[in-house]
C-alpha angles and dihedrals in degrees: 000000000000090000091053092051092050093051089048091052092048090050091050092049091050090052091049091049090049091051092049093048091048091049092050091048093050090047092054091047091048094050091046090052093042092065090052092046092048092047092049092046091051090049093054093044091052090046092051092046092050093049094046089048091051091048092051093047092049089049092058100260092126131120103257099148134034118189117198121190136172098035113129103148100024119083109246092214091059088058095045092050089064093060114094102214094181093077130072114268093242090056092063113109100221093195094051092046090049090051091050092050090046090060095049096082140015087227091070115109102162138352127204122187127191133185115227101192138256100022116345133096117199115202116190113192124197113196131194111265114235112233106169147336115261114209115201109173106304093340121097121191135179111238135188125232091272091058095253114147109239102179139343128236096009110145115229119162100189099063130092118243121242121201138167139076112294090004092133093059091050101049097119094093093050091047091049097051092046091051092050090071092209119156101270094041091070089058098054112124102169142004124206122196103217128202091350089281116069145024136250112200119203118198126212091242093061118267127112116217114208107206126199124253092235119062100347088172092069092047092050093047091049092051090052089049091054092048094051102037106032140042090262108120118195094204091062090074136061095204129027109186115198099159094116115069115254093003133099124194118191135192129191 
């Protein structure tokens, strides 16, 4: 009985070994064939893609014209160089192209791209709008109206200069008086945030206006009122101190 069991076990083991060897052999054959199949499949896919691409190009679905709008500070040629004109227009990944253009310049805020079939790409660029120059020590940066740094060391002569600790997080007052378009606002050359609490405004014709911490809007409006309705001339003074409510101290 023991001998029969042993022979049965040996027979079972031989069958298992045969199955395993066969499985390994088939696996090797399959993997060997898989590389050939994959290679052949890639060849046919490439062949089909090339022929479809040629058909589309010959049918007029090419990129013959690229229109770029909205760029003031970004070089147009840098944008155009990112467009692959060798491919059919419908093959262009608009999202990938937009991402590439977005990374071209720090001025870029948003990029929209449209296909105008059969052969035109329309690229609409939205750039950050420069508001002022922020001077921090020896470093000068262009900022937007929210206080976000756009770009460093970019010369721009027509912007006011902002200085002072925490000045960027307290820009609302400066933005408001510039947007009011009243007489003195057009003559502002720099704004300094002093003591982390109030503003000094320097005008391009010389004087520095020291505004109060509380309600600087009223003080600024009152100074404009004096300038426009009385004989008081702001440019006659080097310092106009309005830090104390209802009082003005001047210095030539």
